[in-house]
C-alpha positions in Angstrom: 0.0 0.0 0.0 2.6 2.5 -1.0 1.5 6.1 -0.8 -1.6 5.4 1.2 -2.3 7.2 4.4 -4.3 5.4 7.1 -6.1 7.1 9.9 -5.7 5.3 13.3 -8.8 3.5 14.4 -8.5 4.6 18.0 -9.8 8.1 17.4 -8.2 11.6 17.4 -4.8 12.1 18.9 -4.3 15.3 20.9 -0.7 16.3 21.0 1.0 18.6 23.4 4.4 20.2 22.9 7.2 18.3 24.6 8.9 20.0 27.5 12.2 21.6 26.7 13.7 21.2 30.1 12.9 19.5 33.4 11.5 22.7 34.8 9.1 23.0 31.8 7.9 19.5 32.6 7.3 20.4 36.3 5.3 23.4 35.1 3.1 21.2 33.0 2.6 18.7 35.8 1.5 21.2 38.3 -1.6 22.1 36.2 -2.8 18.5 35.8 -5.0 16.1 37.8 -5.9 18.5 40.7 -8.6 17.3 43.1 -10.8 20.3 42.2 -10.9 19.4 38.5 -14.3 19.2 36.9 -14.5 18.7 33.1 -16.0 21.6 31.1 -18.9 19.8 29.3 -18.9 22.5 26.7 -15.8 20.9 25.2 -15.5 17.6 23.2 -15.2 14.6 25.5 -11.9 13.7 24.0 -10.4 16.7 25.7 -11.1 15.3 29.2 -7.5 14.8 30.1 -7.5 16.3 33.7 -5.6 19.4 32.5 -6.7 22.6 34.3 -7.3 24.4 31.0 -10.2 22.0 30.4 -11.7 22.4 33.8 -15.1 24.1 34.0 -13.7 26.5 36.6 -10.5 27.5 34.8 -9.8 31.2 35.0 -13.1 31.8 36.8 -13.8 33.1 40.3 -14.8 29.6 41.3 -11.3 28.3 40.7 -9.4 27.8 44.0 -6.1 28.3 42.2 -6.9 31.5 40.3 -4.2 33.5 42.0 -1.6 30.9 40.9 -2.8 31.2 37.3 -2.8 35.0 37.4 0.8 35.0 38.8 1.9 33.0 35.8 0.2 35.6 33.5 1.9 38.4 35.3 5.3 36.7 34.9 4.8 36.9 31.1 4.0 40.6 31.0 6.6 42.9 29.6 8.1 45.3 32.1 
């Protein structure tokens, strides 16, 4: 079957960028699988990967970690 492209039968693959350093990996892990996570049902069910960005409370006043997220945004701001 030369030249034929086959789509995997297991469904869509959601890829994430690979960490560039151990500290980047630590940053990714700290926003995953928190006990307060509730999936945002407005998203496709394939996105239910326990990442904070897919939580129904992400960046809302109901998020118990909103200060932590805002600190990260402030760190990215130009001085």
